[in-house]
N, C-alpha and C positions, 0 to 999 in steps of 0.2 A: 570455566566459563567464558562469555565473553565479556566487554569492553566498550561500551560508546560514550562521546563526548560529545553533547550538545552544545553548539557553534554559535551566539548572534551575532551575526555582523546586521542586523537587521535594527534600520529607524523604529520605527512600528512600531515593537517593541521593552517596555524596560527588565532589566534583570530582576526584580521579583515577580514579575508578572512566567519571566521565563522560570526562574525558582520552580514558583508553584509547578509550576505544567510538566518540569522534573523530576520532582515526587511522583506524579500525579500519575507520569510514563514507570516508573520504576516502579510502579502499583501493582501497573499493570501484566507488564512480564510478568514477578513473580506471582502474586495471586493467582491471573487469571491465565496467560499464553506459555507461561516454560508450563504447567500440569499437565497441557494439552499436549503442546509441540516436544513439547524437551528440548527446545531452546528458552536458556536461561542469559542472563544478559545486567555486568549490573552501570550502571547511571553515575553522571555528576559533567555540571556544566562548566565549558573552561573554555580558555580563547584559544586553545590550541590541540591538539590530536600529543598524545605518546605514542612512539611507539606501537602499543599494542591496545591501539582504542581507535575506534570506528568514526568516524565525523556526522550527527546528524548536521546539519547547516540552517542555521534559521538567516533568511536574506529577503530585501524585499521585495525584487521586480528579478525576471529573465539580466535587463539591461546592468544593472549592480549586478549577477551575479560572473558577463561578461569583463565586465570593469576590470573581475578581483580575479580574473583567470582559470574564473571552477572548469572552464573549458579543454581547460586541459586535464581536469581528473575528469578518467574512464575507469569503470570495473575491472581495469586490471593491475589500477595504482593500485590501489585499497577499496575494500569494501565503505561504501559512505553511502547521502542519503540528503537530499533536499527540500527542502519546505518554502515557498514564495509566499510572503507574507501578505502581498497589496492584495496580489488576485483573486488570495480569498474572502478576504475582506472586501473586496467589490459586489464579490457577487456573495457577502453572509455566508463564507463558509466559515467553521473555528479556523482557526488556524491551530490550533493546542489539537485538533481532531483530526487536523490534516498531517501534523506531528507523531502521533498515535499511528496512523494510515502508515508512512514511513517510515518509522522508526522497526513494526511489526513486519511488513514486507524486508526490510533489505536482514536480517534476524532472521527469517522462512526462505529468505537466498541472495544471499550474501552478493552474487557477482552478476546479477542480473542476466543466471542464465543455465533457471533447473525449470523444468517442466514435467508431466504429469501425466501418464498413456491414459486419453479417457474416451467420451463418444461423444462428436455431437449432431444431431439428426440423423443416429444413427451408424453417424458411421464413426470410424475412424479417428483423433483426436488428439493433438500433443497440445497441453495447455498448459499455460506462464505461469511458474507457480506466486501465484499475487495472491496473498491470501485476505486481501480487502476487499480489491474489484471489485465480484459477489458481490459485495454485501455493501456496498457504497452507499453512501447517506441515513447505513445506520447506525446511530448509535450511542452511546448509554453516560452515562455522573460518574467519574471519581472524582470528589472531594471539591466537587460545582465543575468538572470540566467534563467541557466533550470527548471522550471517546470513544476509539470508534472498535467498530464489531470485526469479524474477523473469524473465514471461518475457520472449519477441526479438518486433522487428516481423510475422514472420514467422507469430504466434499467433492475429494478429485480420485476417489474408488467409486468406480463403476458396482452397481448393483446391495451397493450398502447395506445392511439390514432394516427393512422400515420403520427400526423404533429407535436407531437412530441418530443422537444428534447432529448435525454437517456444521450448523455455527456456532460461535458460543451465544448468541443470543435466543436459540430457539424460533430463527424465524420461515428459515426454510424446509422445505418437505421433503427433495431430497436432492441426492450427487447432481450437480452444470445444472443451478440452480439460482437463479439468479432471487435478488430484490427486486421493488419497481424501480431503484434511483442505481442499477447493481451495472456491474458490465463484467467482460473476460476475457481476458489473450488467449488465441489458439491458432493451430497452424494443422493444416492438413498434407501438406507439400514442407520440406527444410525448406527453412527461412524463404520463408511471403508466411508473413501470418496476418492475422485478419479482427475484426471489434466485433462482440454479442455482443448487443445494448438493449437493456428489459426497454421497454417502451417510452414510462419516466423519470431515464439517464437523463438528466438534465443536457442541454448542451451543450453550453462555458468543456465539460467533462466528456464529449464525444470527443475533440481532437487530443491530441499528444500533445499536454504543453512542454517547449520543451526542461530541462534536466529532469525531466521527470523520467520516472521508470522504465514509461512505454516505449519513452520517446528516447532510452538508452539500448533499448531492447533489439531495435529498430533503427537503427541510426539513418538510414536516408531519407525514415520517415512513410515510406512505402504501402503504407496499411490501405486495405478492405473492409470494407461493411461485410461479414458473414449476413445470410441470412437465418432467416425461423429465432428470430425477436422475440419468440414466448416466453415464458414465466413460467415455473408451476408453484412459487416463492410463496407465502402463508402474508398474507396481508393484516 
C-alpha cells in the first residue's frame, strides 16, 4: 500500500480544515478510487515525509514554493504533489477539490512519466496518464467537501464497449472525450506535448502553472494547443 503525507505550509488554511480534508481524501481513495484503479494508499497529516511516504504539499503560492526551495524537488527525487492554495481561492476553486485532483493523479502516475496509447482526431497519439484533467471542474462531495471526479482505465482504451463507464460520475459518453471544462495532454511526436481543451475550459486553467504536473511533464514550457477542441461529453 502506498503511503501519502499531507503537509501544510499554507498560511491560508488551518489545521482543522486540513484534517477534515485528509479524512475526506482517505474515504475517496479507499471507497472510490482503489476499487477501480487497483491503487490503494494510506493518508496522514504530518510535518515531514517519512522515508516510505510521498508528500502532498499545501502551499500559499509559487512564490512561497520558490522561497522554500521546492524547485529542487523533482519527480526523480520522490513522488510528490503540490497544491497552491491562494490561486485556487482567487478564482473561486475549491482547494480541497484541487488536493483531490493532485492526489489521485499522483497515485495513478507517481513520477509524471506515464502515457497510454490512444487516438486523437483519428490519429494515433500518446495521452498523459492524468486521471482528473479530462473531467476538470466536475466534483462531488464527501463529508461536505468537494472532491474531484476522475476517469477510469477504460477512458484510455479506444473502442471500449458502448455501455462501459469511462469516468467515476458517469458524465462522459466515450473514451478520449472531455467534460465541458476538461483538458488533456497528448503527443503525436515524442517530446512534443500538446494541450487539448474543451470549449468551456476556463482561461486560468489553460496555461500550465508553476509546480503543476503539466509543467513538470514538460519543464521547458513549450506547449502547443492541439486542434479539435470538440467534446462528446454528456452535459
